[in-house]
C-alpha positions as a Markdown table, in Angstrom:
| # | Residue | x | y | z |
|---|---|---|---|---|
| 1 | Unk | 0.0 | 0.2 | 0.2 |
| 2 | Unk | 1.8 | 3.5 | -0.8 |
| 3 | Unk | 1.8 | 5.9 | 2.0 |
| 4 | Unk | 0.1 | 8.7 | 0.0 |
| 5 | Unk | -1.4 | 9.4 | -3.4 |
| 6 | Unk | 0.7 | 10.5 | -5.8 |
| 7 | Unk | 0.1 | 12.5 | -9.1 |
| 8 | Unk | 2.7 | 11.9 | -10.7 |
| 9 | Unk | 6.4 | 10.3 | -11.3 |
| 10 | Unk | 9.8 | 11.9 | -12.3 |
| 11 | Unk | 13.4 | 11.5 | -11.8 |
| 12 | Unk | 12.7 | 8.0 | -9.4 |
| 13 | Unk | 10.8 | 10.3 | -7.0 |
| 14 | Unk | 7.0 | 10.3 | -6.2 |
| 15 | Unk | 5.2 | 13.6 | -7.1 |
| 16 | Unk | 2.5 | 14.7 | -4.9 |
| 17 | Unk | 0.5 | 17.3 | -5.2 |
| 18 | Unk | 1.1 | 20.6 | -4.6 |
| 19 | Unk | -1.0 | 21.8 | -1.2 |
| 20 | Unk | -1.7 | 25.3 | -0.3 |
| 21 | Unk | 1.3 | 25.0 | 2.5 |
| 22 | Unk | 3.6 | 24.8 | -0.5 |
| 23 | Unk | 2.7 | 27.7 | -2.0 |
| 24 | Unk | 2.5 | 29.6 | 1.4 |
| 25 | Unk | 5.9 | 28.4 | 1.9 |
| 26 | Unk | 7.8 | 29.4 | -1.7 |
| 27 | Unk | 5.8 | 32.9 | -1.3 |
| 28 | Unk | 7.4 | 33.3 | 1.9 |
| 29 | Unk | 3.8 | 34.0 | 3.6 |
| 30 | Unk | 1.2 | 32.6 | 5.6 |
| 31 | Unk | -1.4 | 30.4 | 4.7 |
| 32 | Unk | -3.8 | 32.9 | 5.2 |
| 33 | Unk | -2.3 | 35.2 | 2.9 |
| 34 | Unk | -2.7 | 32.8 | 0.1 |
| 35 | Unk | -6.4 | 32.1 | 1.1 |
| 36 | Unk | -6.7 | 35.7 | 0.3 |
| 37 | Unk | -5.5 | 35.9 | -2.9 |
| 38 | Unk | -7.1 | 33.0 | -4.1 |
| 39 | Unk | -10.3 | 34.3 | -3.1 |
| 40 | Unk | -9.3 | 37.9 | -4.4 |
| 41 | Unk | -9.5 | 39.9 | -1.2 |
| 42 | Unk | -8.9 | 43.3 | -1.5 |
| 43 | Unk | -6.6 | 43.4 | 1.9 |
| 44 | Unk | -3.7 | 42.2 | 0.1 |
| 45 | Unk | -1.0 | 44.3 | -1.4 |
| 46 | Unk | -0.3 | 43.9 | -5.0 |
| 47 | Unk | 3.5 | 42.9 | -4.7 |
| 48 | Unk | 2.6 | 40.4 | -2.2 |
| 49 | Unk | -0.4 | 39.3 | -4.4 |
| 50 | Unk | 2.0 | 38.8 | -7.4 |
| 51 | Unk | 4.6 | 36.8 | -5.5 |
| 52 | Unk | 1.7 | 34.5 | -4.1 |
| 53 | Unk | 0.3 | 34.2 | -8.0 |
| 54 | Unk | 3.8 | 33.1 | -9.1 |
| 55 | Unk | 4.1 | 30.9 | -6.8 |
| 56 | Unk | 0.9 | 29.3 | -7.7 |
| 57 | Unk | 2.1 | 29.3 | -11.2 |
| 58 | Unk | 5.3 | 27.8 | -10.8 |
| 59 | Unk | 4.0 | 24.6 | -8.4 |
| 60 | Unk | 1.2 | 24.6 | -10.9 |
| 61 | Unk | -1.1 | 24.6 | -8.1 |
| 62 | Unk | -4.9 | 24.1 | -8.2 |
| 63 | Unk | -7.1 | 24.7 | -5.4 |
| 64 | Unk | -9.6 | 22.0 | -4.1 |
| 65 | Unk | -13.0 | 23.5 | -4.9 |
| 66 | Unk | -14.8 | 21.5 | -2.5 |
| 67 | Unk | -12.4 | 22.1 | 0.3 |
| 68 | Unk | -12.7 | 25.7 | -0.6 |
| 69 | Unk | -16.2 | 25.5 | 0.3 |
| 70 | Unk | -16.1 | 23.7 | 3.2 |
| 71 | Unk | -13.4 | 25.7 | 4.6 |
| 72 | Unk | -15.3 | 29.1 | 3.9 |
| 73 | Unk | -18.5 | 28.1 | 4.3 |
| 74 | Unk | -19.7 | 29.8 | 1.3 |
| 75 | Unk | -20.9 | 28.4 | -1.9 |
| 76 | Unk | -18.3 | 30.1 | -4.3 |
| 77 | Unk | -21.5 | 30.8 | -6.7 |
| 78 | Unk | -23.2 | 33.9 | -8.1 |
| 79 | Unk | -26.8 | 33.6 | -9.7 |
| 80 | Unk | -27.9 | 35.8 | -12.2 |
| 81 | Unk | -31.3 | 36.3 | -12.9 |
| 82 | Unk | -32.0 | 37.9 | -16.5 |
| 83 | Unk | -35.1 | 38.1 | -18.7 |
| 84 | Unk | -34.1 | 35.5 | -21.7 |
| 85 | Unk | -30.7 | 33.6 | -23.2 |
| 86 | Unk | -31.8 | 34.0 | -26.8 |
| 87 | Unk | -30.7 | 37.5 | -27.8 |
| 88 | Unk | -27.2 | 38.2 | -28.6 |
| 89 | Unk | -27.1 | 41.4 | -25.8 |
| 90 | Unk | -27.6 | 38.8 | -22.9 |
| 91 | Unk | -24.8 | 36.3 | -24.4 |
| 92 | Unk | -22.7 | 39.4 | -24.4 |
| 93 | Unk | -23.5 | 40.5 | -21.3 |
| 94 | Unk | -23.1 | 37.1 | -19.6 |
| 95 | Unk | -19.5 | 37.2 | -21.2 |
| 96 | Unk | -18.5 | 40.2 | -19.3 |
| 97 | Unk | -20.1 | 38.9 | -16.1 |
| 98 | Unk | -18.4 | 35.3 | -16.4 |
| 99 | Unk | -15.1 | 36.9 | -16.9 |
| 100 | Unk | -14.5 | 38.7 | -14.0 |
| 101 | Unk | -16.3 | 36.1 | -12.0 |
| 102 | Unk | -14.2 | 33.3 | -13.3 |
| 103 | Unk | -11.0 | 35.4 | -12.5 |
| 104 | Unk | -12.2 | 35.5 | -8.7 |
| 105 | Unk | -12.9 | 31.7 | -9.0 |
| 106 | Unk | -16.6 | 32.2 | -8.6 |
| 107 | Unk | -19.1 | 29.7 | -10.4 |
| 108 | Unk | -22.1 | 31.2 | -12.3 |
| 109 | Unk | -25.6 | 30.0 | -12.6 |
| 110 | Unk | -28.0 | 31.6 | -15.1 |
| 111 | Unk | -31.7 | 32.1 | -14.1 |
| 112 | Unk | -33.7 | 33.0 | -16.9 |
| 113 | Unk | -36.8 | 34.7 | -16.1 |
| 114 | Unk | -39.6 | 33.6 | -18.9 |
| 115 | Unk | -42.7 | 33.9 | -17.3 |
| 116 | Unk | -44.6 | 35.2 | -14.1 |
| 117 | Unk | -44.4 | 31.9 | -12.4 |
| 118 | Unk | -40.9 | 32.2 | -12.3 |
| 119 | Unk | -41.0 | 35.6 | -11.0 |
| 120 | Unk | -43.1 | 34.7 | -8.1 |
| 121 | Unk | -41.0 | 31.6 | -7.6 |
| 122 | Unk | -37.8 | 33.6 | -7.3 |
| 123 | Unk | -39.2 | 36.0 | -5.0 |
| 124 | Unk | -39.0 | 33.3 | -2.2 |
| 125 | Unk | -35.7 | 33.3 | -0.4 |
| 126 | Unk | -35.9 | 29.5 | -0.2 |
| 127 | Unk | -35.2 | 29.2 | -3.5 |
| 128 | Unk | -31.8 | 28.2 | -5.3 |
| 129 | Unk | -31.0 | 31.3 | -6.9 |
| 130 | Unk | -31.0 | 32.9 | -3.3 |
| 131 | Unk | -28.6 | 30.1 | -2.0 |
| 132 | Unk | -25.7 | 31.6 | -3.9 |
| 133 | Unk | -23.1 | 33.7 | -2.4 |
| 134 | Unk | -24.3 | 36.7 | -4.6 |
| 135 | Unk | -27.1 | 38.1 | -6.9 |
| 136 | Unk | -26.8 | 39.6 | -10.4 |
| 137 | Unk | -30.3 | 41.0 | -11.6 |
| 138 | Unk | -30.4 | 42.0 | -15.2 |
| 139 | Unk | -32.0 | 44.6 | -16.9 |
| 140 | Unk | -35.7 | 44.8 | -14.8 |
| 141 | Unk | -36.5 | 48.2 | -12.9 |
| 142 | Unk | -36.8 | 47.0 | -9.5 |
| 143 | Unk | -36.7 | 50.2 | -7.5 |
| 144 | Unk | -40.0 | 49.6 | -6.5 |
| 145 | Unk | -39.6 | 46.0 | -5.2 |
| 146 | Unk | -36.6 | 47.3 | -3.2 |
| 147 | Unk | -38.0 | 50.2 | -1.6 |
| 148 | Unk | -41.1 | 47.6 | -0.6 |
| 149 | Unk | -38.7 | 45.3 | 0.6 |
| 150 | Unk | -40.3 | 42.5 | -1.5 |
| 151 | Unk | -36.6 | 41.2 | -2.7 |
| 152 | Unk | -35.1 | 39.2 | 0.0 |
| 153 | Unk | -31.4 | 40.5 | -0.5 |
| 154 | Unk | -29.6 | 38.8 | 2.7 |
| 155 | Unk | -26.6 | 38.3 | -0.1 |
| 156 | Unk | -24.7 | 41.2 | -1.9 |
| 157 | Unk | -26.9 | 42.0 | -4.7 |
| 158 | Unk | -25.8 | 44.0 | -8.0 |
| 159 | Unk | -28.4 | 45.4 | -11.1 |
| 160 | Unk | -26.9 | 45.3 | -14.4 |
| 161 | Unk | -28.5 | 47.3 | -17.4 |
| 162 | Unk | -30.6 | 48.8 | -14.7 |
| 163 | Unk | -30.6 | 51.4 | -11.8 |
| 164 | Unk | -32.1 | 51.5 | -8.6 |
| 165 | Unk | -30.3 | 54.0 | -5.7 |
| 166 | Unk | -30.4 | 51.5 | -2.8 |
| 167 | Unk | -28.4 | 48.9 | -4.4 |
| 168 | Unk | -25.1 | 49.0 | -6.7 |
| 169 | Unk | -26.0 | 49.3 | -10.5 |
| 170 | Unk | -24.1 | 49.1 | -13.7 |
| 171 | Unk | -26.2 | 50.7 | -16.6 |
| 172 | Unk | -26.2 | 51.9 | -19.7 |
| 173 | Unk | -27.4 | 55.3 | -20.0 |
| 174 | Unk | -30.0 | 55.0 | -22.5 |
| 175 | Unk | -31.7 | 58.3 | -22.6 |
| 176 | Unk | -28.3 | 59.7 | -24.0 |
| 177 | Unk | -28.3 | 56.7 | -26.5 |
| 178 | Unk | -32.1 | 57.6 | -27.5 |
| 179 | Unk | -31.2 | 61.2 | -27.8 |
| 180 | Unk | -28.2 | 60.6 | -29.9 |
| 181 | Unk | -30.2 | 58.3 | -32.6 |
| 182 | Unk | -32.6 | 61.5 | -32.7 |
| 183 | Unk | -30.1 | 64.0 | -33.3 |
| 184 | Unk | -29.0 | 62.2 | -36.2 |
| 185 | Unk | -32.2 | 61.4 | -37.6 |
| 186 | Unk | -33.4 | 64.8 | -37.8 |
| 187 | Unk | -30.3 | 65.3 | -40.1 |
| 188 | Unk | -31.5 | 63.0 | -42.7 |
| 189 | Unk | -34.4 | 63.6 | -45.3 |
| 190 | Unk | -37.8 | 62.1 | -45.1 |
| 191 | Unk | -40.3 | 61.0 | -42.5 |
| 192 | Unk | -39.2 | 59.6 | -39.4 |
| 193 | Unk | -40.4 | 56.4 | -38.3 |
| 194 | Unk | -39.5 | 54.5 | -34.5 |
| 195 | Unk | -40.0 | 51.0 | -33.9 |
| 196 | Unk | -39.7 | 50.0 | -30.2 |
| 197 | Unk | -39.3 | 46.8 | -27.9 |
| 198 | Unk | -42.1 | 45.3 | -26.0 |
| 199 | Unk | -40.3 | 43.7 | -23.1 |
| 200 | Unk | -42.3 | 43.6 | -19.9 |
| 201 | Unk | -43.0 | 40.2 | -18.8 |
| 202 | Unk | -44.8 | 41.4 | -15.5 |
| 203 | Unk | -46.0 | 44.7 | -13.9 |
| 204 | Unk | -43.8 | 44.3 | -10.8 |
| 205 | Unk | -40.7 | 43.6 | -13.1 |
| 206 | Unk | -40.6 | 46.1 | -15.7 |
| 207 | Unk | -37.7 | 47.5 | -17.9 |
| 208 | Unk | -36.9 | 51.6 | -18.4 |
| 209 | Unk | -34.7 | 50.4 | -21.4 |
| 210 | Unk | -36.6 | 51.0 | -24.1 |
| 211 | Unk | -39.0 | 53.8 | -22.6 |
| 212 | Unk | -35.7 | 55.7 | -21.7 |
| 213 | Unk | -34.5 | 55.2 | -25.2 |
| 214 | Unk | -38.3 | 56.6 | -26.7 |
| 215 | Unk | -37.9 | 59.3 | -24.4 |
| 216 | Unk | -34.2 | 60.4 | -25.4 |
| 217 | Unk | -35.4 | 60.2 | -29.3 |
| 218 | Unk | -38.5 | 62.0 | -28.8 |
| 219 | Unk | -37.3 | 64.6 | -26.8 |
| 220 | Unk | -34.4 | 65.3 | -29.4 |
| 221 | Unk | -37.3 | 65.1 | -32.1 |
| 222 | Unk | -39.3 | 67.6 | -30.3 |
| 223 | Unk | -36.1 | 69.8 | -29.4 |
| 224 | Unk | -35.6 | 70.1 | -33.5 |
| 225 | Unk | -39.2 | 70.8 | -34.2 |
| 226 | Unk | -39.5 | 67.1 | -35.7 |
| 227 | Unk | -42.0 | 64.3 | -35.0 |
| 228 | Unk | -42.2 | 60.4 | -36.0 |
| 229 | Unk | -44.8 | 60.0 | -38.5 |
| 230 | Unk | -45.6 | 56.7 | -36.6 |
| 231 | Unk | -44.2 | 54.2 | -33.9 |
| 232 | Unk | -44.5 | 50.4 | -33.7 |
| 233 | Unk | -44.0 | 48.1 | -30.8 |
| 234 | Unk | -42.5 | 44.7 | -31.7 |
| 235 | Unk | -41.3 | 41.6 | -29.5 |
| 236 | Unk | -37.9 | 39.6 | -30.1 |
| 237 | Unk | -39.4 | 36.9 | -31.8 |
| 238 | Unk | -37.8 | 37.1 | -35.3 |
| 239 | Unk | -41.3 | 36.2 | -37.1 |
| 240 | Unk | -43.0 | 38.9 | -35.0 |
| 241 | Unk | -39.9 | 41.4 | -35.9 |
| 242 | Unk | -40.2 | 40.6 | -39.7 |
| 243 | Unk | -43.7 | 41.3 | -39.3 |
| 244 | Unk | -43.4 | 44.5 | -37.9 |
| 245 | Unk | -41.0 | 45.7 | -40.6 |
| 246 | Unk | -43.3 | 44.8 | -43.3 |
| 247 | Unk | -46.2 | 47.0 | -41.6 |
| 248 | Unk | -43.9 | 49.8 | -41.4 |
| 249 | Unk | -42.4 | 49.7 | -44.9 |
| 250 | Unk | -45.8 | 49.2 | -45.8 |
| 251 | Unk | -47.0 | 52.8 | -44.6 |
| 252 | Unk | -43.5 | 54.4 | -45.4 |
| 253 | Unk | -44.2 | 53.4 | -49.0 |
| 254 | Unk | -47.7 | 54.6 | -49.3 |
| 255 | Unk | -46.6 | 57.8 | -47.7 |
| 256 | Unk | -43.8 | 58.2 | -50.0 |
| 257 | Unk | -40.0 | 57.7 | -49.5 |
| 258 | Unk | -37.3 | 58.2 | -48.7 |
| 259 | Unk | -37.7 | 57.7 | -45.0 |
| 260 | Unk | -35.9 | 57.0 | -41.7 |
| 261 | Unk | -36.5 | 54.5 | -39.1 |
| 262 | Unk | -34.9 | 54.4 | -36.0 |
| 263 | Unk | -35.4 | 50.7 | -34.5 |
| 264 | Unk | -34.4 | 50.5 | -30.8 |
| 265 | Unk | -32.6 | 47.3 | -30.9 |
| 266 | Unk | -30.7 | 46.0 | -33.6 |
| 267 | Unk | -32.2 | 42.5 | -33.9 |
| 268 | Unk | -35.3 | 45.2 | -35.2 |
| 269 | Unk | -32.8 | 46.9 | -37.4 |
| 270 | Unk | -31.6 | 43.6 | -39.2 |
| 271 | Unk | -35.4 | 42.7 | -39.7 |
| 272 | Unk | -35.9 | 45.8 | -41.7 |
| 273 | Unk | -32.6 | 45.8 | -43.8 |
| 274 | Unk | -33.9 | 42.1 | -44.6 |
| 275 | Unk | -37.1 | 43.7 | -45.9 |
| 276 | Unk | -35.9 | 46.8 | -47.6 |
| 277 | Unk | -33.7 | 44.3 | -49.9 |
| 278 | Unk | -36.8 | 41.9 | -50.2 |
| 279 | Unk | -38.8 | 44.9 | -51.7 |
| 280 | Unk | -35.8 | 45.7 | -54.2 |
| 281 | Unk | -35.5 | 49.3 | -52.4 |
| 282 | Unk | -31.9 | 50.9 | -51.5 |
| 283 | Unk | -30.6 | 50.8 | -47.9 |
| 284 | Unk | -29.6 | 54.5 | -47.0 |
| 285 | Unk | -31.0 | 56.1 | -49.7 |
| 286 | Unk | -34.9 | 54.9 | -50.0 |
| 287 | Unk | -34.7 | 53.7 | -46.4 |
| 288 | Unk | -32.6 | 54.6 | -43.7 |
| 289 | Unk | -32.3 | 52.2 | -40.5 |
| 290 | Unk | -30.6 | 53.3 | -37.5 |
| 291 | Unk | -30.2 | 50.4 | -34.9 |
| 292 | Unk | -29.2 | 50.3 | -31.2 |
| 293 | Unk | -26.5 | 47.4 | -29.7 |
| 294 | Unk | -24.0 | 47.2 | -32.4 |
| 295 | Unk | -23.9 | 43.4 | -32.3 |
| 296 | Unk | -21.0 | 41.7 | -33.8 |
| 297 | Unk | -22.7 | 41.2 | -37.2 |
| 298 | Unk | -23.8 | 45.2 | -37.3 |
| 299 | Unk | -20.5 | 46.4 | -39.0 |
| 300 | Unk | -20.4 | 43.8 | -41.7 |
| 301 | Unk | -24.2 | 44.5 | -42.4 |
| 302 | Unk | -23.3 | 48.1 | -42.7 |
| 303 | Unk | -25.8 | 49.2 | -40.1 |
| 304 | Unk | -25.5 | 52.4 | -38.5 |
| 305 | Unk | -26.3 | 52.0 | -34.8 |
| 306 | Unk | -25.8 | 52.9 | -31.1 |
| 307 | Unk | -22.5 | 51.1 | -29.6 |
| 308 | Unk | -23.0 | 49.8 | -26.9 |
| 309 | Unk | -19.9 | 48.5 | -24.4 |
| 310 | Unk | -22.0 | 45.5 | -22.9 |
| 311 | Unk | -19.2 | 43.4 | -21.8 |
| 312 | Unk | -17.7 | 46.3 | -20.1 |
| 313 | Unk | -20.9 | 46.9 | -18.3 |
| 314 | Unk | -21.2 | 43.5 | -17.3 |
| 315 | Unk | -17.6 | 43.2 | -15.7 |
| 316 | Unk | -18.0 | 46.1 | -14.0 |
| 317 | Unk | -21.4 | 44.9 | -12.7 |
| 318 | Unk | -19.3 | 41.9 | -11.3 |
| 319 | Unk | -16.5 | 43.8 | -9.9 |
| 320 | Unk | -19.2 | 45.6 | -7.6 |
| 321 | Unk | -20.4 | 42.9 | -6.4 |
| 322 | Unk | -17.1 | 41.2 | -5.8 |
| 323 | Unk | -16.0 | 44.2 | -3.6 |
| 324 | Unk | -19.1 | 43.8 | -1.7 |
| 325 | Unk | -18.3 | 39.9 | -0.9 |
| 326 | Unk | -14.8 | 41.1 | 0.1 |
| 327 | Unk | -15.9 | 43.1 | 2.8 |
| 328 | Unk | -17.1 | 46.6 | 1.2 |
| 329 | Unk | -19.9 | 48.0 | 3.2 |
| 330 | Unk | -20.2 | 51.5 | 2.4 |
| 331 | Unk | -23.0 | 53.1 | 0.5 |
| 332 | Unk | -24.7 | 52.1 | -3.0 |
| 333 | Unk | -22.6 | 52.8 | -6.1 |
| 334 | Unk | -23.4 | 53.7 | -9.7 |
| 335 | Unk | -21.5 | 53.0 | -12.6 |
| 336 | Unk | -22.9 | 54.9 | -16.0 |
| 337 | Unk | -21.9 | 53.8 | -19.4 |
| 338 | Unk | -23.0 | 56.1 | -22.4 |
| 339 | Unk | -23.7 | 54.4 | -26.3 |
| 340 | Unk | -21.6 | 56.2 | -28.8 |
| 341 | Unk | -23.1 | 56.8 | -32.6 |
| 342 | Unk | -21.5 | 54.7 | -35.4 |
| 343 | Unk | -22.3 | 55.8 | -38.6 |
| 344 | Unk | -22.4 | 53.0 | -41.7 |
| 345 | Unk | -24.0 | 52.6 | -45.1 |
| 346 | Unk | -27.5 | 51.9 | -43.3 |
| 347 | Unk | -27.8 | 55.5 | -42.7 |
């Protein structure tokens, strides 16, 4: 029987798996310091952190996640509640969140809020989502619920793509983005149309994202003495988006071209581009389209749109939550991001 497990054999010597004590010995620090570095704790000096990280790399040390959870009394899991998983925006948002959490050695559990029953279930503190060390809630305007204490947030919580004054928030200034779109749209010839996104799942969980974009856009038009010829609403469903595009272009062609359409999400703008081409119309001349998001495909399709630093917004939200987990007890903080207009061939 071997006296201890072995993970390899080299040079005639048994190679055992390095331990946290080995890392501490090589770095010349205590085990507690190594643990704090592994947990991304703020109370470690930069030079010390680098020394420990070098020792970890040199020894090829890999922490035992099960032991880590038991020793720390933590799950090292973050719950992320978001509306859907099927749009590129949320894929990019999750990429930013997961990058930061993985750097800090946290796992991410994703909970899509698809219907009212799920929303109600997540309000109970006994649900799996609330058993994590921290909670990220995406997009929905939860200010009222925080004020009414309907959300049980014993663990640290951060909002992303949303804002509430009583909780850490990382959000996009959608009013500014809508205003930029409007200020540019009024410089283009022809009638103006707008397509908004219908996203409300429940009266309690509403989003201000598209309302803010609309307020900014219409405010810019009003300041320029202009008005929209018509407004439309669509969901993110591809068939609905295409049908809406048909309705917009039917009216625009009946009223006379050229025209400019502001689609408040790139997915809706993409449907408009498809329908314009199908009808043999000239994009950028007969019909000008302005989107919002700057999705990865927007450049190849020549879509004029509002660029959102979505990954950066997600990453910053994660950093806000991680500082809470590492002991920050101060007042709620807000990180504001502003879109920028990217002009391409569609407008």
